[in-house]
Residue, then its C-alpha position, 0 to 999 in steps of 0.5 A: m402338581s400342587f395343592a393350588d395353582v402356582t408358578m415357581d421361578d423354575t419356569k414350571s407351572y404347578v397345577g392345583a390338582i391334589v385332592s387328598a392330604p398325604t402325610i410323610r413320616e420319617s423315624i430313626n431308632f438309635a437303640t437298634g441303629t435303624a431308620s425308615t421313611g414311609n411311602l407316599t400315596i397321592e390322589c389327584s384329579d385327572y387334569d389335562i396337559s396339552s389336551t392329554k389326560f394326566s393319567e395317559t401322560l404318565f402311562t405313555g410317557n414312561y413315568v413309572n419308576q421315575e424319581v419324584k420330589v416333594y417340596s414344601t413352600l409357604n404363603s406366596i413364596t415362589a423361589m425354589a431356593d426358599t422351598v424345603q425338599i421333604f421327600t424323594g421317592r419313585l413312582t411305582s403305580v398309577s391307577l384311575t377311578e371312574t370318578e376321574n381321580v388318579k392315585l399315585s403310589i410313590v415308594v422310597k427307593r434305596p440303593w440297597d434294595d434287592i442287593e445281596i452280597p457277595n455278588d461277584l462270581s467266578d466263571t463257574g459260579v463261586y462267589v468272591p468273598v467280601a472282607y473288610g477290617t484289619w486281619g492277621t498276617t502271621l498265624k501263631n496265636p492258637n486262639a486267633t480269630d483274625r481270619y476270614p473264610i475263602p471258598f474252594l474253587k478247583s483243584t489241579g494235578g491229581d492226588s499227588t504232591s503236584g496237586i494244587l488247590y485253588y481258594t478264591v480271595p477278594h483281591s490280588t496280593s504278592n504277600a504270603h499272608d498265612t492261610a489257615h485250616y480250622d481244626k474242629n477237634i481242637r477248635q483253632f486255626v492252623k496254618v496251611t503251607g501255601y504253594q506260592a506268595n502271589t495270588e493267581s488269577s483263574e476263572s476270572v477271580n483271584n486265588r490263593l494256591i495250596r498244595d494238596t499234601f495239605e501241610r498244616k502247622y499246629y500251635f496248641r496248648p493243653s485244654s485242661f490238666t489233671n492235678a497231682t494226687g497224694t500227700f507228703l510231709d513238709s519240714n514241720g512234719s505236717s501232711t501236705s497235698k502234692a496238688w499244683t496251684n493255679l494250673d490254668n495259668a500254665i496254658e495262658y498266654a499274653e497275646g502279641s507278647s514276645t515272651g509268653s505269659s507272666t503268670y504261672a502254675q506252681t507245685p507245692t514246696l516239696y520237702e525231703n531230707d533223705g530220699e525222694q519226692e515227686s508231684v505229677i500232673s497230666f493232660s490229654l493231647p488232641n487227635i491230629s490226623g496225617k503224617i508228622n513232619d515235625a513235632t516239638c514240645y516247648m516249656k517255660g519254667q523255673v525252679r526255686s529253692t529255700d534249702l538245698p542239700g550238698h548232694g541231690n537231684i532236681k528234675v522236671q520230666y515228661s512221659f506218655d505212659n506214666s512209666t518211662y520218664y524223660n528229662f526236660p534238657d534244661f531241668n536235669l540238675d544236681q549239686t554241681d548246678w547249685a554249687n554253694q548256693y544252697t538257699d534262694f537258688t533259681h534256675n530258669s529254662s534257657g531256650s535249648g531250641n528255637d521258639p517258633m511262637y514267640g521267637g524268644t530263648s526262654f523255652d526249653s524243648f524236646d523233639l516229640k517226633a523222634w519219640a513218636d517215630s520210635n514208640n508210637n508208629g509216627r503218631m502223636p501221643e494221646i496223653m502226657y505227664i509232667k513230673f517234678y522230682i527231687r531227691s536229697d542224697p546226704q553223705g552221712s546225716p540227713e540234709d534238708m531239701e525244699v524246692h518248688f517249680k513254676l510252670y509258666d507256659i507249655y505248648f506244642y508245635s507240630v507239622v503234619q501233611n496228607d500221606f498219599s503214599n500210605e493213606p491214599v483214601a484218607s488223604k483224598q477225603e481230607v482234600e475233598a473236605q476242605d471246601i473252606l479255608y481262612h485267610g488274613t490278607p489285609t483289605s484297604v479302603n478305596a483312595s477316593g470318594w469319602a477317603t483321602g488316601t489308601i488307609q487300613l480299615s479298622t473302625i466299624s463306621r469305616i467298614h460300613r462306609e466302604l460297603l456303601y461305596t464299593k458295593l452300592g456306589i454311594t460316593d457322595t460325601a456324607y452330608k452330616n458326620n463325615d469320616s474326619t469327625f466320625g469314623n476316624g474321630i469320635k467312633s474310632n474306638a468301635v473296631g471290628r472286622f467284617f466278612t461274608k460266608p462263602n457262597d451264601p449271599k445275604p441282603i446287604k441291608k442286613y449287614l449294614d444295619e448290624l454294623a450300625y448297631e454295633g458301631g453305635f450310629v444310624f445311617r439314612f438318606d435325608s429328605q434331599n436324598r443325601p447320605v447322613y450318619h447320626y449318633i448321639e454326641d458326647s456333648p451335643s449342641a442344639d440344632l433347633s431351639l423351641t419356645h412355647s410359641d413355636v409348638i402346640d399340643l405338647k405332651v411329656e411322657h417317659t420311656s416304658l420299662k420295656e425299653l429299659i436295659t439295666q443289665w447287659s451281657v455282651q459277647y463279641e469277637k466272633n469266631p469266623a469258623g464257628s458260633e462261639y465268641k472269644q470275649k464277653a463284657t458285662h455291665t449292670s446299671s447303677v439305677r437297676t435296683n430303682f426299678f427291679p428287685s435284687g435277683s430279678k431276671e427282668n430287663i436283662k439283655d444278652a447281645k451277640l455282636n458279629w463284627a465288633t472286636s474291641g471297644v465294647a466293655k464299659t469304661n469310665g469315659n465318655r458316651n462314645d468310648s465304647f459300645l456299653n458306654y453308648y447304649n447304657d447311657m441311652l437305655g440304662s435309665v428312664k428317659q423323657v419323651v416329648g411329642f408336639k406339633i410345630v406351628n412356627p413355619t420357620k422351624s418346620n425344616i426339622e429332621v429326625g436326628d436333630v437335637i432340640s432344646f426348649s426354653s420359655m415353655k408353659i409347663n416344665p418337664l418331668s425332671g423339673d427344668w428344661s435348661t438341663i436337658k436336650f432331646i433328639t428327634t426320633d419321628t416326624t410326620r409332615g402334612i400340608g401347609g407345613q404342618i409337622s408332628v414331632q417326637a423326640r427323646e431325652i439325650 
């Protein structure tokens, strides 16, 4: 049907039966990463089609829920190739009035409508998790977040060492990537010993197998220290505090480093000339349940001196009661160790034991399990003390000793398991409580559709695209901004990981919108139902150039202060097992004080990104180099907004997301010069006869 009778070159005759003047609205919001298309209502006369009323034809011919396409054609054009498709939807209802008019309700239908994920089930109703991104393989970093949750499926074998626990994973693998338990007491992931490297199919899903002894391997550091107290007299006779400096540096680590941290905590330079001095710090150890199979303390340190006597001792010691002290093996030194090197003496930990975290040889160690078995009924201690001790032992007149100690790193490695023999009830409860574990098997994009080969997913845009492909069947190549120039190009800095919560389906559209916002883009289907990605380019070129003769009713405004965001606090790299975030980035726009007084609490955005893991912090680079670069450029200052109607039919094919430039206009913009600015289309409203109203905002 149409507004007037016309026969097009597709051999179809279109009856001029439409009696209303419908409009079609599309909008795009770059600030939220969302897009929308309005529904369409058409009222027409109930004309005859081969002696059958139009309403009857629709109802009896099963036209409800069928596709509807709307085209725009001007003047006497009859070639379908020269028309512009402006809408695609589905007919959802037909109604007839006593005036013999038919009302058609046509809605926009999208592949994600009514779809939730996860949506694949085991035979017993356990949902298969969805996870995309670059995940960890070996778990050693105590603060790692590169694990996704996997749900418990079943157990076999009973409460013994032969019992096996099944956890459902997204796909099969032959690699023994570390599976983890999240220990809420110490708030970190802990490696769980697997039963076998290969996944195993059971109940129509793939599973990671774990022994029900639930052997866990802990790597942990002190959470905080209690500093040394008291004073001593330095070489000048002045009273000096025994407190260590920069204690937090002793629990830092360099992520991915093979040697650990390069920063350190340090004692004061202790002085003695005929006796002994010491400085003691302490820290609490976490409560770890289960039978200890192994426990070792690793410490990296360095002794340095500016003056040493001919006789004496230097020790770094540990204790669990502040009474009985034991020596760190590498740091039980006397004059034979420094020989004739009485000044600028340096002694480093040399690695008396294998270092499981870094694989290096610069860590001293001692067997904590042996102490626990002998002194604490096989349990980990609750507190630990570290003492730096010096003694000057002159053979005659006093001899000066000036020494300090640097503590670079200290951590603990412990292996525990359920003890069914001695603690059957507690062990059974421990097993039953493990309804979720965390896994790190990498996931890859499909080798078809929008990809040219099997590649590791890392960018947020690729994760978004993979959800469209695998979960919604959208396999068409993106009409605008395909992967080579978008996900693998300008948006390659926006890196993230995606996962679903176990057995908790959510609308896939919610996830797609969140990914789009965090990745700095918008996904939509255009008027021809083609998939399109939009973003504001670093140096955008105009898709459409307009002059005064092309438009009417031009209005130039500016964005409201409510849209302005001049101060950001962005949390990201979320813990998959909790609500906290590992990293935080902040930024204040350079123009904030132009609009708000110093100290104002207005116009501050606290954003929490669920999927982004890097590419967030503000840099001095391009707009698309980071999350804060992109949104600060868009929202960090007041922008101009234009509204107008297009009267030149050759320009009526404009769509949201198109970039516009202006020239030869009757009035100037608020900034004074059209040639220095471009606009991006955010709203279009189409009417009959090619009429179109447009809104666009300054880039």
